[in-house]
All heavy atoms as an XYZ file, in Angstrom:
701
protein
N      -2.356    -34.270      8.021
C      -1.563    -33.363      7.204
C      -1.532    -32.051      7.886
O      -2.596    -31.495      8.303
C      -2.027    -33.366      5.805
C      -1.311    -32.420      4.962
S      -1.988    -32.534      3.353
C      -0.611    -33.414      2.546
N      -0.331    -31.476      7.939
C      -0.226    -30.113      8.606
C      -0.220    -29.061      7.570
O       0.403    -29.130      6.506
C       1.086    -30.114      9.423
C       1.301    -28.649     10.058
C       1.120    -31.075     10.466
N      -1.008    -28.055      7.778
C      -1.034    -26.978      6.748
C       0.253    -26.153      6.789
O       0.828    -26.006      7.821
C      -2.212    -26.062      6.987
N       0.694    -25.648      5.702
C       1.933    -24.947      5.682
C       1.750    -23.570      6.388
O       0.704    -22.998      6.319
C       2.274    -24.693      4.154
C       1.026    -24.857      3.542
C       0.148    -25.830      4.312
N       2.780    -23.201      7.141
C       2.709    -21.956      7.842
C       3.172    -20.835      6.936
O       4.169    -20.879      6.231
C       3.741    -22.048      9.095
C       3.719    -20.723      9.783
C       3.319    -23.156     10.056
N       2.381    -19.788      6.882
C       2.683    -18.628      6.054
C       3.528    -17.622      6.883
O       3.166    -17.334      8.044
C       1.371    -17.890      5.558
C       0.666    -18.723      4.569
C      -0.638    -17.972      4.122
O      -0.581    -16.679      4.206
O      -1.555    -18.590      3.617
N       4.595    -17.240      6.281
C       5.390    -16.223      7.027
C       5.186    -14.866      6.306
O       5.100    -14.718      5.133
C       6.831    -16.574      6.859
O       7.204    -16.687      5.524
C       7.226    -17.942      7.570
N       4.942    -13.901      7.105
C       4.772    -12.503      6.666
C       6.085    -11.772      6.362
O       7.070    -11.893      7.134
C       4.043    -11.723      7.776
C       3.537    -10.424      7.324
C       2.669     -9.815      8.427
N       2.242     -8.532      7.967
C       0.962     -8.304      7.516
N       0.148     -9.254      7.504
N       0.553     -7.080      7.235
N       6.205    -11.259      5.086
C       7.462    -10.551      4.717
C       7.661     -9.410      5.542
O       6.687     -8.708      6.010
C       7.335    -10.210      3.250
C       7.281    -11.270      2.342
N       7.303    -12.597      2.657
C       7.274    -11.396      0.981
C       7.203    -13.474      1.641
N       7.217    -12.643      0.576
N       8.841     -8.990      5.692
C       9.227     -7.801      6.444
C       8.597     -6.592      5.768
O       8.797     -6.419      4.516
C      10.682     -7.731      6.606
C      11.098     -6.478      7.506
O      10.334     -6.089      8.343
O      12.240     -6.105      7.291
N       7.942     -5.691      6.462
C       7.244     -4.621      5.879
C       8.197     -3.661      5.159
O       7.873     -3.031      4.112
C       6.375     -3.762      6.830
O       7.214     -3.358      7.898
C       5.197     -4.613      7.319
N       9.420     -3.550      5.726
C      10.364     -2.631      5.096
C      10.872     -3.138      3.701
O      11.030     -2.390      2.861
C      11.670     -2.416      5.960
O      12.325     -3.785      6.188
N      10.920     -4.414      3.546
C      11.246     -4.955      2.199
C      10.220     -4.671      1.169
O      10.341     -4.339     -0.020
C      11.581     -6.476      2.279
C      12.808     -6.893      3.011
C      12.890     -8.408      3.124
C      13.971     -6.319      2.414
N       8.891     -4.855      1.642
C       7.831     -4.580      0.735
C       7.724     -3.045      0.409
O       7.346     -2.768     -0.681
C       6.486     -4.997      1.435
C       6.316     -6.478      1.618
C       5.113     -6.789      2.370
O       4.405     -5.973      3.032
N       4.787     -8.136      2.438
N       8.005     -2.280      1.342
C       7.864     -0.811      1.118
C       8.821     -0.321      0.035
O       8.566      0.416     -0.784
C       8.074     -0.066      2.497
C       8.227      1.435      2.260
C       6.821     -0.313      3.400
N      10.024     -0.804      0.205
C      11.159     -0.309     -0.679
C      10.815     -0.671     -2.042
O      11.217      0.017     -3.006
C      12.507     -0.974     -0.251
C      13.635     -0.621     -1.219
C      12.877     -0.369      1.174
N      10.262     -1.819     -2.452
C       9.997     -2.291     -3.734
C       8.873     -1.623     -4.456
O       8.677     -1.876     -5.632
C       9.806     -3.841     -3.774
O       8.655     -4.191     -3.011
N       8.122     -0.849     -3.713
C       6.901     -0.262     -4.308
C       7.196      1.154     -4.826
O       8.085      1.850     -4.326
C       5.765     -0.191     -3.338
C       5.167     -1.636     -3.091
C       4.004     -1.525     -2.096
C       3.447     -2.722     -1.861
N       2.239     -2.846     -1.100
N       6.472      1.608     -5.905
C       6.617      2.946     -6.423
C       6.096      3.871     -5.480
O       5.246      3.656     -4.515
C       5.943      3.014     -7.799
O       4.478      3.049     -7.570
N       6.376      5.196     -5.743
C       5.851      6.333     -4.884
C       4.317      6.354     -4.892
O       3.692      6.654     -3.913
C       6.484      7.667     -5.306
C       7.957      7.770     -5.017
O       8.440      7.004     -4.215
O       8.525      8.811     -5.403
N       3.729      6.245     -6.062
C       2.320      6.266     -6.212
C       1.587      5.177     -5.408
O       0.648      5.399     -4.711
C       1.964      6.150     -7.715
C       0.511      6.207     -8.020
C      -0.123      7.559     -7.567
C       0.147      6.078     -9.529
N       2.234      3.996     -5.487
C       1.694      2.822     -4.757
C       1.770      3.091     -3.211
O       0.890      2.787     -2.567
C       2.335      1.500     -5.121
C       2.072      1.002     -6.515
O       0.949      1.488     -7.033
O       2.813      0.269     -7.082
N       2.886      3.691     -2.837
C       3.057      3.868     -1.324
C       2.071      4.935     -0.905
O       1.493      4.860      0.181
C       4.520      4.343     -1.157
C       5.565      3.273     -1.223
C       6.952      3.889     -1.060
C       5.306      2.172     -0.227
N       1.832      6.077     -1.763
C       0.898      7.075     -1.394
C      -0.449      6.513     -1.251
O      -1.236      6.896     -0.364
C       0.979      8.142     -2.412
O       0.155      9.238     -2.117
N      -0.855      5.663     -2.286
C      -2.155      5.013     -2.123
C      -2.377      4.167     -0.882
O      -3.319      4.251     -0.243
C      -2.467      4.241     -3.322
C      -2.689      5.012     -4.674
C      -2.938      4.102     -5.793
C      -3.153      4.704     -7.148
N      -3.290      3.792     -8.245
N      -1.285      3.455     -0.626
C      -1.369      2.512      0.567
C      -1.440      3.381      1.878
O      -2.054      3.012      2.817
C      -0.083      1.575      0.547
C      -0.186      0.581      1.607
C      -1.238     -0.378      1.579
N      -1.233     -1.223      2.670
C      -2.268     -1.823      3.334
N      -3.462     -1.609      2.820
N      -2.151     -2.605      4.432
N      -0.634      4.496      1.859
C      -0.610      5.389      3.137
C      -2.055      5.834      3.351
O      -2.522      5.824      4.506
C       0.342      6.442      2.794
C       0.389      7.461      4.003
C       1.287      8.612      3.787
N       0.833      9.379      2.703
C       1.515     10.386      2.151
N       2.653     10.770      2.652
N       0.971     11.010      1.101
N      -2.714      6.257      2.284
C      -4.083      6.767      2.478
C      -5.096      5.655      2.937
O      -5.894      5.878      3.832
C      -4.694      7.316      1.145
O      -3.934      8.390      0.651
N      -4.881      4.458      2.384
C      -5.724      3.369      2.810
C      -5.469      2.944      4.256
O      -6.354      2.609      5.019
C      -5.452      2.176      1.887
N      -4.139      3.075      4.660
C      -3.793      2.726      5.990
C      -4.352      3.692      6.928
O      -4.830      3.372      8.106
C      -2.359      2.611      6.169
C      -1.730      1.315      5.696
C      -0.179      1.477      5.621
C      -2.086      0.170      6.454
N      -4.226      5.048      6.577
C      -4.855      6.115      7.444
C      -6.286      5.886      7.768
O      -6.734      5.991      8.889
C      -4.595      7.419      6.700
C      -4.843      8.618      7.638
C      -4.534      9.925      7.017
N      -3.276      9.990      6.445
C      -2.981     10.515      5.208
N      -3.989     11.008      4.459
N      -1.806     10.606      4.736
N      -7.019      5.463      6.739
C      -8.474      5.194      6.855
C      -8.669      3.918      7.724
O      -9.521      3.946      8.701
C      -9.129      4.927      5.495
O     -10.465      4.626      5.584
N      -7.943      2.924      7.583
C      -8.016      1.645      8.347
C      -7.683      1.878      9.838
O      -8.284      1.410     10.737
C      -7.120      0.516      7.819
O      -7.557      0.186      6.500
N      -6.735      2.729     10.044
C      -6.318      3.023     11.491
C      -7.452      3.778     12.146
O      -7.786      3.477     13.282
C      -4.960      3.831     11.475
C      -3.754      2.977     11.063
C      -4.715      4.490     12.849
C      -2.422      3.800     10.875
N      -7.998      4.766     11.470
C      -9.101      5.594     12.095
C     -10.347      4.605     12.381
O     -10.910      4.686     13.456
C      -9.530      6.608     11.055
O      -8.381      7.538     10.886
C     -10.696      7.490     11.750
N     -10.677      3.695     11.464
C     -11.731      2.851     11.664
C     -11.443      1.849     12.862
O     -12.320      1.664     13.593
C     -11.980      2.020     10.388
C     -12.643      2.845      9.262
C     -12.871      2.065      7.981
C     -13.335      2.890      6.916
N     -13.527      2.176      5.681
N     -10.253      1.439     12.920
C      -9.881      0.441     13.967
C      -9.902      1.208     15.319
O     -10.495      0.625     16.327
C      -8.526     -0.130     13.733
O      -8.559     -0.802     12.472
C      -8.221     -1.152     14.854
N      -9.474      2.438     15.328
C      -9.514      3.209     16.580
C     -10.962      3.490     17.031
O     -11.332      3.497     18.227
C      -8.749      4.555     16.525
C      -7.230      4.383     16.350
C      -6.484      5.650     16.106
O      -7.061      6.578     15.398
N      -5.277      5.790     16.520
N     -11.761      3.753     16.060
C     -13.184      4.029     16.308
C     -13.860      2.742     16.850
O     -14.770      2.811     17.716
C     -13.968      4.486     15.129
C     -13.727      5.944     14.747
O     -13.195      6.723     15.652
N     -13.903      6.321     13.544
N     -13.508      1.629     16.361
C     -14.106      0.325     16.864
C     -13.617      0.107     18.339
O     -14.446     -0.327     19.118
C     -13.553     -0.835     16.061
C     -14.270     -0.997     14.686
S     -16.001     -1.276     14.803
C     -16.182     -2.835     15.522
N     -12.464      0.549     18.690
C     -12.074      0.365     20.060
C     -12.739      1.397     20.969
O     -13.084      1.035     22.093
C     -10.501      0.492     20.175
C      -9.662     -0.638     19.606
C      -8.242     -0.279     19.510
C      -9.945     -1.891     20.461
N     -12.953      2.559     20.541
C     -13.477      3.623     21.351
C     -14.929      3.692     21.341
O     -15.592      4.109     22.270
C     -12.868      5.063     20.967
C     -11.416      5.101     21.106
C     -10.774      6.380     20.573
O     -11.454      7.195     19.915
N      -9.472      6.442     20.750
N     -15.625      3.411     20.194
C     -17.140      3.586     20.016
C     -17.744      2.363     19.689
O     -19.046      2.393     19.562
C     -17.461      4.702     18.956
C     -16.778      6.013     19.280
C     -15.605      6.427     18.708
C     -17.405      6.875     20.157
C     -14.995      7.649     19.058
C     -16.846      8.078     20.487
C     -15.614      8.473     19.922
O     -15.075      9.737     20.167
N     -17.121      1.263     19.429
C     -17.786     -0.086     18.921
C     -18.535      0.132     17.670
O     -19.387     -0.762     17.343
C     -18.655     -0.606     20.048
C     -17.811     -0.999     21.360
C     -18.677     -1.742     22.264
O     -19.433     -2.586     21.922
N     -18.461     -1.477     23.553
N     -18.184      1.056     16.834
C     -18.606      1.216     15.477
C     -17.564      1.787     14.680
O     -16.563      2.351     15.141
C     -19.933      2.311     15.430
O     -19.389      3.553     15.499
C     -20.940      1.941     16.453
N     -17.735      1.591     13.378
C     -16.692      2.129     12.417
C     -16.684      3.632     12.348
O     -15.601      4.263     12.283
C     -16.883      1.501     11.015
C     -16.602      0.030     10.996
C     -15.980      2.237      9.947
C     -16.858     -0.638      9.663
N     -17.845      4.284     12.492
C     -17.982      5.685     12.527
C     -17.911      6.191     13.921
O     -18.378      5.525     14.865
C     -19.258      6.141     11.828
C     -19.194      5.783     10.334
C     -20.442      6.338      9.684
N     -20.356      5.903      8.291
C     -21.356      6.157      7.407
N     -22.399      6.750      7.769
N     -21.178      5.740      6.177
N     -17.493      7.351     14.135
C     -17.378      7.991     15.329
C     -18.754      8.205     16.037
O     -19.503      8.851     15.206
C     -16.538      9.278     15.281
C     -16.169      9.927     16.624
C     -15.185     11.143     16.343
C     -14.718     11.548     17.757
N     -13.730     12.636     17.502
N     -19.045      7.886     17.183
C     -20.313      8.079     17.758
C     -20.377      9.240     18.565
O     -19.467     10.091     18.661
N     -21.509      9.543     19.118
C     -21.877     10.769     19.862
C     -21.095     10.683     21.215
O     -20.457     11.697     21.544
C     -23.299     10.890     20.207
C     -24.109     11.097     18.914
O     -23.542     11.660     17.960
O     -25.316     10.779     18.820
N     -21.137      9.557     21.839
C     -20.362      9.485     23.151
C     -19.618      8.082     23.117
O     -20.070      7.125     22.595
C     -21.282      9.440     24.326
O     -22.230      8.366     24.136
N     -18.433      8.209     23.805
C     -17.630      6.938     23.750
C     -18.277      5.763     24.438
O     -18.950      5.917     25.437
C     -16.398      7.440     24.592
C     -16.349      8.848     24.494
C     -17.805      9.277     24.377
N     -18.076      4.633     23.868
C     -18.496      3.309     24.483
C     -17.429      2.355     24.199
O     -17.475      1.611     23.346
C     -19.822      2.878     23.742
N     -16.364      2.374     25.078
C     -15.203      1.650     24.810
C     -15.497      0.181     24.774
O     -16.362     -0.395     25.466
C     -14.341      1.933     25.929
C     -14.799      3.239     26.559
C     -16.290      3.198     26.199
N     -14.733     -0.538     23.832
C     -14.934     -1.894     23.766
C     -14.437     -2.624     25.027
O     -13.323     -2.264     25.527
C     -14.191     -2.412     22.565
C     -14.341     -3.909     22.262
S     -13.565     -4.494     20.769
C     -14.557     -3.645     19.554
N     -15.218     -3.474     25.632
C     -14.745     -4.143     26.851
C     -13.615     -5.118     26.697
O     -13.397     -5.595     25.515
C     -15.920     -4.902     27.354
C     -16.803     -5.109     26.122
C     -16.565     -3.935     25.298
N     -12.838     -5.286     27.712
C     -11.645     -6.283     27.567
C     -12.193     -7.557     27.111
O     -13.215     -8.067     27.560
C     -11.079     -6.347     28.997
C     -11.578     -5.108     29.739
C     -12.933     -4.746     29.062
N     -11.355     -8.259     26.343
C     -11.651     -9.561     25.781
C     -10.918     -9.869     24.528
O     -10.127     -9.076     24.101
N     -11.190    -11.015     24.000
C     -10.448    -11.373     22.799
C     -10.671    -10.525     21.613
O      -9.749    -10.327     20.783
C     -10.981    -12.874     22.546
C     -12.169    -13.044     23.282
C     -12.102    -12.019     24.374
N     -11.881    -10.016     21.417
C     -12.157     -9.138     20.279
C     -11.447     -7.882     20.417
O     -10.759     -7.393     19.401
C     -13.588     -8.775     20.203
C     -14.105     -8.194     18.943
C     -15.573     -8.068     18.828
C     -16.045     -7.500     17.574
N     -17.493     -7.345     17.500
N     -11.303     -7.231     21.562
C     -10.495     -6.067     21.786
C      -9.054     -6.350     21.549
O      -8.310     -5.506     20.955
C     -10.748     -5.548     23.204
C      -9.944     -4.209     23.479
C     -10.239     -3.691     24.852
N      -9.560     -2.483     25.007
C      -9.932     -1.306     24.708
N     -11.169     -1.087     24.030
N      -9.220     -0.199     24.934
N      -8.493     -7.448     22.015
C      -7.096     -7.801     21.786
C      -6.885     -7.955     20.351
O      -5.710     -7.491     19.818
C      -6.861     -9.141     22.478
C      -6.875     -9.077     24.046
O      -6.863     -7.940     24.594
O      -7.002    -10.182     24.679
N      -7.769     -8.481     19.557
C      -7.599     -8.600     18.047
C      -7.500     -7.163     17.480
O      -6.615     -7.000     16.579
C      -8.741     -9.344     17.439
C      -8.728    -10.816     17.627
C      -9.897    -11.540     17.085
O     -10.439    -11.006     16.024
O     -10.386    -12.555     17.601
N      -8.372     -6.297     17.805
C      -8.386     -4.907     17.346
C      -7.067     -4.130     17.660
O      -6.447     -3.371     16.935
C      -9.587     -4.194     17.748
C     -10.733     -4.381     16.811
C     -11.851     -5.180     17.242
C     -10.832     -3.884     15.522
C     -12.864     -5.361     16.382
C     -11.903     -4.106     14.738
C     -12.892     -4.863     15.196
O     -13.985     -5.156     14.371
N      -6.652     -4.340     18.887
C      -5.317     -3.777     19.454
C      -4.182     -4.299     18.594
O      -3.274     -3.473     18.253
C      -5.152     -3.986     20.871
C      -6.115     -3.167     21.689
C      -5.944     -3.356     23.201
O      -5.670     -4.488     23.666
N      -6.299     -2.315     23.988
N      -4.201     -5.540     18.365
C      -3.098     -6.153     17.503
C      -3.160     -5.634     16.139
O      -2.063     -5.312     15.518
C      -3.192     -7.709     17.550
C      -2.089     -8.448     16.943
C      -2.274     -9.968     17.024
C      -1.255    -10.654     16.333
N      -1.363    -12.133     16.325
N      -4.274     -5.583     15.570
C      -4.437     -5.103     14.209
C      -4.001     -3.613     14.188
O      -3.290     -3.250     13.163
C      -5.954     -5.165     13.782
C      -6.238     -4.601     12.436
C      -7.714     -4.724     12.062
C      -8.001     -4.151     10.748
N      -9.513     -4.225     10.491
N      -4.339     -2.791     15.144
C      -3.953     -1.362     15.152
C      -2.386     -1.189     15.221
O      -1.891     -0.401     14.476
C      -4.626     -0.718     16.292
C      -4.423      0.802     16.445
C      -4.990      1.512     15.212
C      -5.178      1.321     17.774
N      -1.812     -2.004     15.975
C      -0.377     -2.035     16.102
C       0.283     -2.296     14.820
O       1.259     -1.655     14.361
C       0.143     -2.981     17.194
C       1.574     -2.913     17.400
C       1.892     -3.938     18.660
C       3.443     -3.967     18.869
N       3.751     -4.914     19.867
N      -0.211     -3.401     14.183
C       0.369     -3.867     12.831
C       0.205     -2.664     11.696
O       0.988     -2.352     10.991
C      -0.356     -5.090     12.300
O      -0.169     -6.071     13.394
C       0.295     -5.619     11.054
N      -1.047     -2.059     11.720
C      -1.406     -0.976     10.764
C      -0.428      0.250     11.010
O       0.043      0.788      9.985
C      -2.815     -0.626     10.928
C      -3.906     -1.646     10.360
C      -5.276     -1.142     10.725
C      -3.755     -1.884      8.932
N      -0.279      0.613     12.254
C       0.534      1.741     12.577
C       1.999      1.451     12.214
O       2.645      2.309     11.648
C       0.438      2.087     14.056
C      -0.810      2.749     14.434
C      -0.796      3.166     15.790
C      -2.072      4.008     16.113
N      -2.120      4.482     17.575
N       2.557      0.180     12.343
C       3.836     -0.107     12.016
C       4.099      0.016     10.494
O       4.975      0.594     10.088
C       4.168     -1.548     12.507
C       5.555     -1.940     12.186
C       5.796     -3.420     12.728
C       7.125     -3.861     12.232
N       7.417     -5.255     12.704
N       3.173     -0.532      9.610
C       3.278     -0.363      8.278
C       3.130      1.119      7.858
O       3.872      1.500      6.971
C       2.137     -1.254      7.584
C       2.322     -1.261      6.142
C       1.293     -2.128      5.372
O       0.417     -2.790      6.140
O       1.225     -2.116      4.157
N       2.236      1.832      8.434
C       1.995      3.198      8.011
C       3.313      4.027      8.328
O       3.682      4.845      7.514
C       0.880      3.771      8.913
C       0.633      5.324      8.593
C      -0.084      5.705      7.530
C       1.118      6.220      9.464
C      -0.277      7.058      7.241
C       0.942      7.636      9.224
C       0.192      8.003      8.140
O      -0.042      9.311      7.834
N       3.891      3.803      9.412
C       5.156      4.478      9.830
C       6.317      4.137      8.887
O       7.135      4.983      8.398
C       5.613      4.213     11.301
C       4.666      4.900     12.290
O       4.068      5.906     11.948
N       4.513      4.262     13.451
N       6.418      2.829      8.470
C       7.338      2.370      7.505
C       7.189      3.087      6.119
O       8.184      3.543      5.512
C       7.330      0.847      7.342
N       5.988      3.300      5.699
C       5.654      3.933      4.383
C       6.036      5.456      4.516
O       6.595      5.915      3.623
C       4.186      3.679      4.052
C       4.052      2.209      3.634
C       3.765      4.663      2.922
C       2.630      1.738      3.328
N       5.613      6.108      5.647
C       5.918      7.459      5.791
C       7.448      7.750      5.738
O       7.942      8.639      5.073
C       5.279      8.039      7.110
C       5.848      9.505      7.458
C       3.776      8.005      7.000
N       8.166      6.917      6.474
C       9.700      7.027      6.494
C      10.213      6.856      5.117
O      11.125      7.586      4.655
C      10.277      6.031      7.488
C      10.095      6.345      8.945
C      10.687      5.401      9.858
C      10.450      5.614     11.221
N      10.919      4.633     12.197
N       9.769      5.877      4.355
C      10.213      5.632      3.101
C       9.920      6.779      2.109
O      10.818      7.190      1.294
C       9.685      4.307      2.421
C      10.273      4.010      1.066
C      11.669      3.721      1.001
O      12.367      3.435      2.017
O      12.273      3.867     -0.183
N       8.704      7.355      2.124
C       8.364      8.434      1.329
C       9.170      9.635      1.711
O       9.632     10.485      0.862
C       6.904      8.800      1.472
C       5.998      7.847      0.760
C       4.519      8.118      1.196
C       6.124      7.806     -0.742
N       9.508      9.918      3.021
C      10.324     10.998      3.382
C      11.728     10.828      2.880
O      12.447     11.698      2.413
C      10.366     11.204      4.920
C       9.035     11.747      5.489
C       9.106     11.759      7.020
O      10.054     11.306      7.568
O       8.083     12.273      7.592
N      12.232      9.578      2.973
C      13.698      9.280      2.467
C      13.665      9.570      0.935
O      14.733     10.101      0.591
C      13.896      7.811      2.799
C      15.400      7.434      2.436
C      15.607      5.939      2.531
N      14.911      5.165      1.612
C      15.378      4.993      0.371
N      16.431      5.565     -0.107
N      14.668      4.306     -0.508
N      12.716      9.149      0.167
C      12.775      9.377     -1.186
C      12.630     10.826     -1.665
O      13.054     11.165     -2.712
C      11.537      8.481     -1.936
C      11.826      7.055     -1.889
C      10.743      6.356     -2.536
N      10.828      4.903     -2.385
C      10.033      4.053     -2.934
N       9.147      4.470     -3.716
N      10.259      2.745     -2.683
N      11.933     11.609     -0.833
C      11.799     13.030     -1.242
C      12.976     13.873     -0.991
O      13.043     15.016     -1.419
C      10.551     13.567     -0.434
O      10.859     13.693      1.038
N      13.936     13.315     -0.222
C      15.223     14.111      0.014
C      16.132     14.073     -1.167
O      16.152     13.400     -2.060
C      15.858     13.537      1.244
C      15.089     13.773      2.536
C      15.882     13.326      3.729
C      15.099     13.647      4.955
N      15.750     13.227      6.112
């Protein structure tokens, strides 16, 4: 038996349907997640370290880079929507 494939909804559709308060909360959460992911890539810890210790190339680094790209895409969509609504 084959497991059903989950499709991810377009972030722009999800963003439009949320309230300003929900978008603001999500923007803050994303900002924190982006920083933590960047720290993992640069310092191999969630918190910023004393000196950089970049994550070596490999599957784990690829996962973090993919995650960072996705988080930034969603963050940018939310920021654009909030700016559009404020006009």
